[in-house]
N, C-alpha and C positions, 0 to 999 in steps of 0.2 A: 543750348544750351540741352533744355527736354530734347531733343533731335538727337544730339550724343546719350541720352541717359537711353534714352528707347532703340537706338542704334543699337549698346552697348546688352541690352536684352532682351534686344530680337535675336542679336549673335550668340549670346550665355543659351538663350532655349535650341536655339537652331545645333549648339557642337556638339552633340551628343552622335548627331548625324553624319556632321563633316569627318568626327572620327573617328567613326566606325567607315571603317574603308574595307576592300575586300581583302580577305582571310585564302592563302593558299595551304593545301594538301599535298605530300607526296613522302615518297616512298624512298631511302635510299637506298645504296646493295647492298647495307648491313641488316636490310630489312627492319629497321628504325624509322616510325612514322612521324614524320616531323609535320607541324604545324607555321609561318610564318604571312608576312605583308608582301612580300617578293618572291615573287617561284627564284628558283638555281637554273641560274643558266644551262642549259641540257639536259633537265632532268626534267620527263611529264608530269604535272602539276593539275591536279582538279581546284577547283574553286569553291569554297566551304559557302554553303549555304546560308545567311544569316540566322540571328538565333530565334528563336520564336518569342510575340511577348509573349509577358505572364499575361494569366488569366484573372482576376483581382480578385478572393474568395467571397463567394455569394453572402448579402447580409443575414445573420441568423433573423430565424423567425421569431414568433409569442409561442410558437410550440413550440422550436427547439428549450428555448428559453425555464418554458412550464417542465418541460421535462427533465433536463438539469438542474433546477430546483426540487424536483419532485428526488429524484434521484440523491443529491445532497444530503433532505428531510431522511431515506430509505437510512443515508450510511446514518448519519446524525440516531437515529431508530436503532440503531443496528449497533454501535457503539455503547449506545446506552446497553441492554440489553446483555452487551458480553461482560461487560463493567456486574451488573446486576448478578450475571449466574455469573461470575469470577469471589463475588460477593460469596454470593450463596457455598459455591464448594469452601471457600477458604473459611468461613465457618461451623462448612460438615465434618472436614477435616481436623478442627482443633475439636470439634463434641467428638467425633470417633477415636481418635489420639486419649481424650479423657476416658472414654467408655473404655477403652481396653486398658487403660494404666488400672481400672479399677478391677476388670474382670482377671487383669493378673498379680493383682493386689489380693481377691476373694481366693483364689487359686492357692498362692502359695502363704499365707496366713492364716494356720486353723483355727489363728484367737482376732477372731474380727471383731471392733467395738462398733457400737453404736448411740449412738446420739437419740433419744427418744422422749420426748416432753419436759425438752432440760435435763433428764437424768440421763446418765453415761450405764448400757450394759451390751454384757460380749456374746453374740449371735450363737446362739445351737447348727451342730454341724448339721440338723436338716435345715434351718435357714441360711446356714450357709453354704449349701450343695440349691436351697433354692432362689436364691439372688444370682447364682451365676450362671443357673439357667437362665434368670430373666435377663438378663447382664450380657448373655449370650444373643438371645433372641434380639434384641435391641442394635447387637451386630449386622445379622443377620440381615434383620430390613432395612438397618440404614445406614450399613458402613461394607457395603460391598457393592 
């Protein structure tokens, strides 16, 4: 029983070499290249060399692993920074939209009301022009 199993295993292990017979290459009269296990009669065929064995990949060194993990850490940091920049840009856009809306209201409405110490009063024309200039400076500094 053991010898049968051992012989079967040996045949199984050697089967790729047994099955890997010679391959021939030739070109027919129409210029088409053919490959086959038997060369045709009356045609000159060349034997194809065997397939070169594939070399296994080299093991990954600790230095390569550290470099890759450093790159992964850098990508994580980059994503975090990009997220923070996007959040800041979004907040700045909201702020600038509000400031531009305020500027439009100041420019288009000569009767601007302002609440000071719980008391509502109307801005004078000089105060309104001063506010317009103040808001324009803020837009120039922070929204361009």
